[in-house]
C-alpha positions as CSV (number, residue, x, y, z in Angstrom):
1,M,0.0,0.0,0.0
2,A,2.6,2.6,1.1
3,S,5.9,3.3,-0.7
4,C,9.2,3.4,1.1
5,S,10.4,6.5,-0.8
6,T,12.7,9.2,0.6
7,P,10.7,11.7,2.7
8,T,10.9,15.4,3.4
9,L,8.4,15.5,6.3
10,T,8.9,13.2,9.2
11,A,6.1,12.1,11.6
12,L,5.3,10.1,14.7
13,E,1.9,8.5,14.9
14,F,0.7,8.0,18.5
15,F,-2.4,5.8,19.3
16,S,-1.9,4.7,15.7
17,G,-4.6,2.1,15.5
18,I,-4.6,0.7,11.9
19,G,-3.0,3.8,10.5
20,G,-5.9,6.2,9.8
21,L,-3.9,9.4,10.3
22,H,-1.0,7.9,8.4
23,Y,-3.3,7.2,5.5
24,G,-4.7,10.7,5.7
25,L,-1.1,12.1,5.5
26,A,-0.4,9.9,2.5
27,G,-3.5,11.4,0.8
28,T,-2.0,14.9,1.0
29,N,0.7,14.0,-1.5
30,V,3.3,15.7,0.8
31,P,6.5,13.6,0.7
32,H,6.8,12.1,4.2
33,K,8.0,9.3,6.3
34,V,6.3,8.1,9.5
35,L,9.3,7.3,11.7
36,R,7.4,5.2,14.2
37,A,3.8,4.2,15.1
38,Y,2.8,3.6,18.7
39,D,-0.1,1.4,19.7
40,V,-0.5,-1.3,22.4
41,D,-3.3,-3.2,20.7
42,D,-2.0,-6.4,19.1
43,S,-4.7,-6.6,16.4
44,A,-4.4,-2.9,15.5
45,S,-0.6,-3.2,15.2
46,L,-0.8,-6.3,13.0
47,T,-3.2,-4.5,10.7
48,Y,-1.0,-1.4,10.7
49,R,2.1,-3.4,9.7
50,S,0.0,-4.9,6.8
51,N,-1.0,-1.4,5.7
52,F,2.4,0.3,6.2
53,A,5.1,-2.3,6.0
54,C,7.9,0.3,5.9
55,T,6.9,1.9,9.2
56,P,8.4,0.6,12.5
57,C,5.7,-0.1,15.0
58,S,6.1,0.1,18.8
59,K,3.8,-1.6,21.2
60,A,5.4,0.2,24.1
61,N,3.0,2.0,26.4
62,I,3.2,5.7,25.5
63,V,3.5,6.4,29.3
64,S,6.9,4.8,29.2
65,I,8.3,7.0,26.4
66,K,11.3,9.0,27.6
67,P,12.1,12.5,26.3
68,A,15.4,11.3,24.8
69,E,13.6,8.9,22.5
70,L,11.5,11.7,21.0
71,E,14.5,14.0,20.8
72,A,16.4,11.3,18.9
73,L,13.6,10.8,16.5
74,G,13.2,14.5,15.9
75,A,9.9,14.3,14.1
76,D,8.4,17.3,12.3
77,I,4.8,16.4,13.0
78,W,3.0,14.4,15.7
79,L,-0.2,12.6,14.7
80,L,-2.5,11.8,17.7
81,S,-5.7,9.9,17.9
82,P,-6.0,9.1,21.6
83,P,-8.7,6.8,23.0
84,C,-12.1,8.5,22.7
85,Q,-13.9,6.5,25.4
86,P,-13.0,9.0,28.2
87,Y,-14.7,11.9,26.2
88,T,-17.6,10.3,24.3
89,R,-21.1,11.6,25.1
90,Q,-22.3,8.0,25.4
91,G,-19.7,7.0,27.9
92,L,-19.0,7.8,31.6
93,Q,-17.2,11.0,30.6
94,L,-14.4,10.5,33.1
95,G,-12.0,12.5,30.9
96,A,-8.6,12.9,32.5
97,D,-9.7,10.6,35.4
98,D,-10.1,7.7,33.0
99,K,-6.9,5.6,33.0
100,R,-7.1,5.5,29.2
101,S,-6.1,9.2,29.3
102,N,-2.8,8.5,31.0
103,A,-0.8,8.2,27.8
104,M,-2.2,11.5,26.5
105,H,-1.4,13.2,29.8
106,H,2.1,11.9,29.5
107,L,2.5,13.4,26.0
108,I,1.2,16.7,27.2
109,E,3.8,16.7,30.0
110,L,6.5,15.9,27.5
111,L,5.4,18.9,25.4
112,E,5.3,21.1,28.4
113,S,8.7,20.3,29.9
114,G,10.7,18.9,26.9
115,A,13.7,20.5,25.3
116,E,13.3,22.3,22.0
117,A,14.7,19.3,20.2
118,L,11.7,17.2,21.4
119,L,9.0,19.6,20.1
120,P,7.5,18.9,16.7
121,Q,6.9,21.7,14.2
122,F,3.3,20.6,13.8
123,L,0.7,18.5,15.7
124,L,-2.6,17.1,14.6
125,L,-5.0,15.5,17.1
126,E,-8.3,13.8,16.2
127,N,-11.0,12.8,18.7
128,V,-14.7,12.6,19.3
129,V,-17.0,15.6,19.7
130,G,-16.9,16.2,23.4
131,F,-13.1,16.3,23.6
132,E,-13.2,20.0,23.0
133,S,-14.9,20.6,26.4
134,S,-12.6,18.3,28.3
135,S,-9.9,19.3,30.8
136,M,-7.4,17.3,28.7
137,R,-8.1,19.6,25.7
138,A,-7.8,22.7,28.0
139,K,-4.4,21.5,29.3
140,L,-3.1,20.6,25.8
141,H,-4.2,23.9,24.4
142,A,-2.6,25.8,27.2
143,V,0.7,23.9,26.8
144,L,0.8,24.4,23.1
145,T,0.2,28.1,23.5
146,Q,2.9,28.3,26.2
147,R,5.4,26.6,23.9
148,G,4.6,29.0,21.0
149,F,2.2,27.0,18.8
150,A,-0.6,28.6,16.9
151,T,-3.7,26.4,17.0
152,R,-6.8,25.9,15.0
153,E,-9.7,23.7,16.1
154,V,-12.5,22.4,13.8
155,W,-15.3,19.9,13.7
156,A,-15.6,18.0,10.5
157,S,-17.5,15.0,9.2
158,P,-17.0,12.8,6.1
159,A,-20.5,14.0,5.1
160,H,-19.1,17.6,4.8
161,F,-17.0,16.3,2.0
162,G,-19.5,14.2,0.1
163,I,-19.0,10.9,1.9
164,P,-22.3,9.5,3.3
165,N,-21.0,9.1,6.8
166,P,-22.3,11.7,9.3
167,R,-19.6,11.0,11.9
168,T,-18.5,14.4,13.1
169,R,-15.0,14.5,14.7
170,Y,-13.0,17.1,16.5
171,F,-9.6,18.2,15.1
172,L,-6.9,20.3,16.7
173,L,-4.1,21.5,14.4
174,A,-1.1,23.2,15.8
175,S,1.9,24.9,14.2
176,R,5.0,26.5,15.7
177,H,4.9,28.7,12.6
178,A,1.6,30.6,12.5
179,A,2.0,31.0,8.7
180,G,2.1,27.2,8.5
181,L,-1.6,26.9,9.3
182,P,-4.0,27.0,6.3
183,P,-6.7,29.6,6.2
184,P,-9.7,28.7,8.4
185,P,-12.3,26.5,6.8
186,P,-15.8,27.8,6.3
187,P,-18.0,27.3,9.4
188,I,-19.3,23.8,9.8
189,A,-22.9,25.0,9.3
190,A,-21.8,26.1,5.8
191,L,-20.4,22.6,5.1
192,V,-23.6,20.7,6.0
193,L,-24.9,18.9,2.9
194,E,-28.2,20.0,1.6
195,P,-30.8,17.3,1.0
196,A,-30.7,16.0,-2.6
């Protein structure tokens, strides 16, 4: 599926699952290489390896990642799709108190206290609607702002782009270079498909 060509943009994919964000990056036609994908789920990792054979996969718990590892990798972009269960409207909505949030909390701590060499130039996070009102989002946004990132947050659904799947998701895009962010998209209300 993916080629092993020489990249210009390097990425780390946290909570990689089967590689959805990697696949999205591939769809941009930006030359890139995902340096490492992290996920503890055996089935997801097996599928990821099938989808992206050239990408090293780590089943290490993200909580165990040390700053030196991320500094050594020196990725340009972090792709994050943390577990949504702590934030979903149908769940218990435990947010940061849910143990499945521990890995995301650890990454935020690394962003907050890490050396410049650890920081990516860009960050993309995807999660369920509801994440935007969580304390985890508030902490992440505060740390990104403190570390000099410009941010943009949007809700988007495949249905907004002509795919018949009305599954709205929350996205946070961050750039250490404000000029690196694209212009804001039209309001979501303007993207809602009109009945045929």
